[in-house]
N, C-alpha and C positions, 0 to 999 in steps of 0.2 A: 478571398474565399477561405472560410474557416475549415481547418482540418479537424477530423473527429477527435484527435487527442487534445487539441487546444479547446475544442468545444466541451470535452469532458472536464478539463480543468476549470473552465469557466462555469460549468454547471455545478461543480463541487462548491465553488465560491458562492453561488446563488442558492444553493440547496438549503433545506431546513435541517440538515444534519447538525448534531452538536458541534460546537467550535473545535473541540479536541479531535473529533473524528475527522473533520475537514483538515485540520493540521496534519494528522497522520497521513491522510490520503495525498495531500499536496507534497509531503516529504517523500512518500513513495514515488510520486510522479517525477520528482527531481532526478530519480535514478533511471527513468525511462528515456529512450532516445526521442528525437523529434517526431518519429512516426508513432510513438506511444506503444512500442513493442514491450513485451514482458521484461521484468527486471528481477533481481535476486538479492536485495539488501537484507542483511541479517537483522534479527530482532535487536541484537546488541547495537548495531549501527544506527537503527531507527531510534533506539532509546537515546543514544548519544546526540543525534541530530535534533530530536524533538525536545529533549530535556525531560522526557516522561519515564516512568518506571517500566520495567519489563511487563508487569501485569497490565498496566494501563495501555501500552502499545498493543499487546495481544487482544485486549478487550475491544479496543477501537477498530482494529483490523477485523475482528469478528462482527462487530456492528455493521461496518461498511460492507462486508461480504454478505451478511444476511439481508441487508437492504438492497443488494444488487449492484452496488457501486464498484465492487472489486471481486475478481476471481482469484482464489488462492489454491495452488496445488503444491503438494509436497513432493520433493524429489530426493532421492538418496540411493545408495547402492546397498545391496543385500550384505548383511554382516557388518556394516559400518555403524558406528554409534551416532554419527551426525546425519542430518538431513537439512535441506534448504527449502525455503518457500519460493515459489515463482508467483509473482503478482502480475495480473493482467487486468 
């Protein structure tokens, strides 16, 4: 029986998304557990793992989000300079 997370990854591979967008999505998926629960890799880590520039990773996350493949929420604490993205 296919679980939703594995079906999602398979759907990414079969989608008409640009190759680089698929690459970024699959890299994000590597940080999710087997249940496909949300994850929090930094943009810097995604750049390192994909070999893409900061701008390119951000652009492809935005494309995937606008196409409905990814939900991105920002988390941070009031008064702190940093914030992190949660990917679902």
